[in-house]
N, C-alpha and C positions, 0 to 999 in steps of 0.2 A: 538644514543636512542635505550633503549631495545625494542623490539618487543612487549611485553605486553603494555608499555605504548604508543607506535604507534597505536596498535589497539584500546586502549582506547580512545586515543584522536579522532581518526577517527569516531569511533561511538559517541562521543559528537558533532562532527562537524555534522554526519548526523541527530542527536536527534535536535540539535538548527536550523537547516534548516527546518526540518519538522514542529518544533513548530512554525517557521515565517510563513511558507505556511499556517498552520492552523489558525494563527492571524490575518492573513491579511486581510481576509474578514470582520473581527470584526473592525479592527482598520480605514478600508476603510468607513464602515457603520458609525463609530462614528465621521470621518473625515467630510462625507458629511452631517450629522446631522446638524453641526456647520456651514456650509459653506450659503454664499447668494446664490439665484437662479442664478446670471451670472456666478459664479465660478463653479457650479456643473457639468457643461458640457465642462468646458474649455480644451483644449488640447494646450501642454501636460497636464496630469491631476495636480491637486493641491492637495498635502497631507496635508498641513499645511493652514486653511483658513487664509486670511490676515484680516479678520474682524469676529470674531467670533460672531455668531448668536445664543445665548442662547434662545432667544425668539421663535425659532423655536420650541421648546418643547412645549410652550405654545400654541402657534397657532396650532401644530398638535393635541394637547388635545382637543382643542374646535371645530375642525373641524368636529367631529363625536362625538356621544354619548359614549365615552369611558368610562364613570364612570359605566354605564349600561353594556358595554361589558366586562368590570373587573368584575363586580358581575357575569356574567354570566360563563365566564372562571372560577371563584373560585368555583362556585357551581359546575359546570362539573367535575373539575380536582378533588376537594375533595369527591365527590360520587363515581366517576368512581374508584378513587383508592382503596375507602374502599371496594367497591364492587369486585373488582379484588383480593384484600387481603384475603376477607373471603373464595371467590371460590378456590383461589390458594391454601390456607392452608388445605381446606378439600379435595381437589382433591390431593393435593402432599401427604398428610397423608395416603389416600386410598392407592395409588398406590406404596406406599414404604412400610407400616406398616400391611395393610389389605391383608389378602389372600382371593381370590375369584376367581372362574373359569373365565380364559380367561381375566385375568388381564393384562398380558404384551401383549396379543395381542390387547388388546383395546388401551393400552398406545402407541404402534407401531402405530395404526391407527391415534391416535390424533397428534402423533407428523408427520405422514405424512402430515396432513393438514397444517404443517407449509410450506409444498411446493407450495401450491396455493396462487397465488398472491393476495393480497388484493383487487387489482382492480377487478377482476373475482366477486367477492361477492358485489361489490356496488349496482348494478341493483337487485337481488335478496332481498338483505337487504332492499333496499329501498321501494320495492314493498310490502314487509311483513309490515314494519312499516306503508305503507301508508294504507294498509288494516285494520291495527289495528287503524287508526286514529292518530299516535303520530307525524306526520310530523310538523314541527315548534313547538314542545313540548321538555321540558327538557328529556323526556322518550326516545326519538330518539338519544339525544347527550349523554345518559349515558348507558343506558340498552346493547345496542350493546357491548359494550368495557367493561363489567364488568368479562369478562374470558379472559385468554391468555395461550396459550399451552406452551409459551416459559417460563413464568413465573412459570406454573406448572413445566416443566422439572426440572428449575433452582432449587426450593425449594426443590422438590422430591431427587435430587442429594445431597442436604445439609441434607435433614433427613435420607438418607441412610448411610451418615458418622455418624451418632450419634450412639453409641453402643446399641445392642438390649438388652443387660444386663439391660439398665435403664428400659425398658419397662416389662421385666420380673420380677425385683424386685417391679415395680409399680403394676404389678397385683398380686402379692403373698400379697401387703398391702391392696388389695380390690379395685383399681384404674381402672376403665373402660377407653375405649378407648378415649372417648370425653373429659374426666378430665384429663388423660394423655397427650392429644395433647394440651389442653389450659393452663395448669399448668406446664408443663416439655419442651415439643418440640416446644412450640411457642417462650418461653423464649429465649432457647437456639439457636433459629434460627433468633434472632435478627437481626445480620449482613445482612442475606439474605433477610430478609422482609425489612429493610430500602433499600436494594438496589433494590428490585422489586419496592416499593411504589415510590422511586425517579425516576425511568426511566418511570412508568407509568405516574407519576405528568408532568414530562417533557414532553413526548408524547402528554398527553390530554392537556397540557397548549400551544402546539406549533399547535394541529392538525389545518389542515386546509381544507383540501379537505371534508371531511364527514361532518362537521358544516356548509360548505358552500352549500352542497345537500340538506340537511334536514331542513334549515331554510329559511323561506321566509320574516320574518318582521325583521326590526332593533332591535326591543326589546329582540330576542332570539340569535341574533348573538354573537359570540366570540371574542375576540381580535384579533387574526391573520386574520379572517373573517373582520373586520374593518378596515384592512389595504386598501383593495380595495377603500375605500373612496379618496384615493390619486390618483387613477386612473380614469380618465374620458375620453370621447371622445374627447376633447382639450389636452389630454397629461397627463404625470405624473409628480406630484409635488415631485421630488426626496428627497430634502431635509428635508420637512415634513414627507416623508414616512422613510426615515431614522431614523428620530427623534422618530418617533413612533415605529419603530422595536425598536430601543435601550431601551426602557421604556418598552416593552412588554417581552423582552428576560432578563431584569435585575434581576427581581426576580428569575427566574430559575436558571442563574448564581451564585447569593449569595447562592441559597439551595444546589446547586452542591458542591460549596466551603466548606460550612458548613459540610457537609454530605460526601464527598469525602472518607475518611478513611474508612468508612462503605461498600461502593461499592467494593474497592478493596479487603477488607477481605470477604465481602460475595461471590464474583465471583470465589475467589481464594479457599474458603472453599468448595465451592460448585462441585469442579474440582477434590476433593480429590478420589472420588470413581464413576466411570462411569457405 
């Protein structure tokens, strides 16, 4: 067998094994969501339920106010994503196309903040929001997450890959920076913006720790926090927990599959110029 074919076959084997490892938790979650309570803890583990319990999904939905949690998650995801897109577009354009004193130093400092663990900022952010009276309100769930240094970096790299001759030609025609940004740069950066929006939407939809800290009432809880309804002092109802988890992640999986090509294109084109 030629060496190239052997090498290609080896790569395929590694990729298939990696794919199986990545999918195993999801398959286990789906399998557990369809089991009876007796089969959940059975040893050795049962992968295919003997009696498929579709009713677990209806029971899980009724155990907590998931309709309210869904509305909260949708509101928080949409508004925080829109907020981050707006701040990212403005900041990325400024750092890529507008010359001002100390621009590169400021950008380097902002990049340096990515090295700070998010957990370090939990207490200062909570104290700040508490002083503002925003605890247990939408403002606490949305405002702190309307800016992202990583997104600014990603879009700035994309903007740097767009020829400067476009801006020169636009200025000759009397186009100012604001108009040039929204009528030329933003449409050209569509793949990068979709990538940023999708990553933000997934992160916001799945966020658990911050919504748990800044919400106190059931009316303000989001879907991931609602999963705590299945864990009590008496134990965890795993089959219902897995059923609820499957329902929660399904919208993001569908969204990702639909927009997957834009993510690949956006990340690839953002790395053209560093």
